[in-house]
One Martini backbone bead per residue (centre of mass of N, CA, C, O) as a GRO file, in nm:
protein
   99
    1UNK     BB    1  -0.576  -0.048   4.066
    2UNK     BB    2  -0.791   0.215   4.032
    3UNK     BB    3  -0.817   0.491   4.262
    4UNK     BB    4  -0.931   0.709   4.476
    5UNK     BB    5  -0.734   1.013   4.553
    6UNK     BB    6  -0.627   1.193   4.849
    7UNK     BB    7  -0.436   1.498   4.887
    8UNK     BB    8  -0.301   1.644   5.183
    9UNK     BB    9  -0.161   1.968   5.306
   10UNK     BB   10   0.084   2.109   5.554
   11UNK     BB   11   0.319   2.365   5.461
   12UNK     BB   12   0.537   2.614   5.544
   13UNK     BB   13   0.710   2.601   5.284
   14UNK     BB   14   0.670   2.717   4.971
   15UNK     BB   15   0.870   2.543   4.796
   16UNK     BB   16   0.770   2.271   4.899
   17UNK     BB   17   0.469   2.306   4.834
   18UNK     BB   18   0.515   2.328   4.523
   19UNK     BB   19   0.647   2.053   4.483
   20UNK     BB   20   0.408   1.884   4.579
   21UNK     BB   21   0.210   1.986   4.367
   22UNK     BB   22   0.373   1.879   4.123
   23UNK     BB   23   0.351   1.587   4.185
   24UNK     BB   24   0.049   1.566   4.171
   25UNK     BB   25   0.031   1.654   3.872
   26UNK     BB   26   0.221   1.436   3.754
   27UNK     BB   27  -0.005   1.209   3.865
   28UNK     BB   28  -0.301   1.345   3.780
   29UNK     BB   29  -0.383   1.540   3.979
   30UNK     BB   30  -0.636   1.754   4.110
   31UNK     BB   31  -0.721   2.055   4.218
   32UNK     BB   32  -0.963   2.126   4.501
   33UNK     BB   33  -0.754   2.284   4.670
   34UNK     BB   34  -0.486   2.439   4.766
   35UNK     BB   35  -0.414   2.158   4.966
   36UNK     BB   36  -0.565   1.968   4.732
   37UNK     BB   37  -0.583   1.637   4.579
   38UNK     BB   38  -0.739   1.460   4.296
   39UNK     BB   39  -0.757   1.104   4.188
   40UNK     BB   40  -0.617   0.849   3.998
   41UNK     BB   41  -0.468   0.545   4.136
   42UNK     BB   42  -0.222   0.327   4.215
   43UNK     BB   43  -0.020   0.173   4.429
   44UNK     BB   44   0.252   0.242   4.304
   45UNK     BB   45   0.199   0.555   4.275
   46UNK     BB   46   0.159   0.605   4.571
   47UNK     BB   47   0.436   0.514   4.665
   48UNK     BB   48   0.596   0.709   4.495
   49UNK     BB   49   0.486   0.966   4.609
   50UNK     BB   50   0.569   0.925   4.904
   51UNK     BB   51   0.872   0.919   4.841
   52UNK     BB   52   0.880   1.204   4.728
   53UNK     BB   53   0.764   1.353   4.966
   54UNK     BB   54   0.985   1.272   5.165
   55UNK     BB   55   1.221   1.402   5.009
   56UNK     BB   56   1.104   1.695   4.993
   57UNK     BB   57   1.044   1.745   5.297
   58UNK     BB   58   1.221   1.627   5.500
   59UNK     BB   59   1.271   1.871   5.766
   60UNK     BB   60   1.014   2.002   5.706
   61UNK     BB   61   0.748   2.147   5.811
   62UNK     BB   62   0.489   1.895   5.805
   63UNK     BB   63   0.188   1.757   5.626
   64UNK     BB   64   0.097   1.436   5.470
   65UNK     BB   65  -0.201   1.309   5.312
   66UNK     BB   66  -0.343   0.983   5.217
   67UNK     BB   67  -0.645   0.886   5.043
   68UNK     BB   68  -0.860   0.615   4.998
   69UNK     BB   69  -1.157   0.611   4.783
   70UNK     BB   70  -1.443   0.483   4.729
   71UNK     BB   71  -1.703   0.492   4.509
   72UNK     BB   72  -1.926   0.500   4.716
   73UNK     BB   73  -1.816   0.747   4.875
   74UNK     BB   74  -1.810   0.947   4.634
   75UNK     BB   75  -2.124   0.946   4.592
   76UNK     BB   76  -2.154   1.092   4.895
   77UNK     BB   77  -2.068   1.354   4.818
   78UNK     BB   78  -2.036   1.687   4.948
   79UNK     BB   79  -2.107   2.031   4.838
   80UNK     BB   80  -2.015   2.377   4.927
   81UNK     BB   81  -2.118   2.682   4.767
   82UNK     BB   82  -2.095   3.025   4.812
   83UNK     BB   83  -2.175   3.240   4.579
   84UNK     BB   84  -1.990   3.093   4.362
   85UNK     BB   85  -1.749   2.973   4.474
   86UNK     BB   86  -1.395   3.017   4.375
   87UNK     BB   87  -1.075   2.949   4.464
   88UNK     BB   88  -0.966   3.080   4.158
   89UNK     BB   89  -1.081   3.363   4.102
   90UNK     BB   90  -0.851   3.498   4.204
   91UNK     BB   91  -0.550   3.594   4.100
   92UNK     BB   92  -0.383   3.514   4.342
   93UNK     BB   93  -0.480   3.216   4.357
   94UNK     BB   94  -0.398   3.136   4.072
   95UNK     BB   95  -0.099   3.189   4.117
   96UNK     BB   96  -0.058   3.002   4.358
   97UNK     BB   97  -0.165   2.737   4.218
   98UNK     BB   98   0.052   2.740   3.984
   99UNK     BB   99   0.319   2.748   4.191
   0.00000   0.00000   0.00000
């Protein structure tokens, strides 16, 4: 069964952080903030992602969290953007997000 999945992370090392982002993209998640990805996954794919995250993170200082969010709670989502804020508006952030 496919469910909404949120992955957030705080990782010190740039190379490791980029590799975690690539795994999220490979599994069809979309970036919603610099260190946050969201999309639909099933249990097997979530387990696969966590195994890959563990292997990539290794002994690097960091934290990766994965949340399953039900449809009812997704409908309750609130979002606030001030003055048309777009986290990828600046070229620097677009480049960082792509990498």
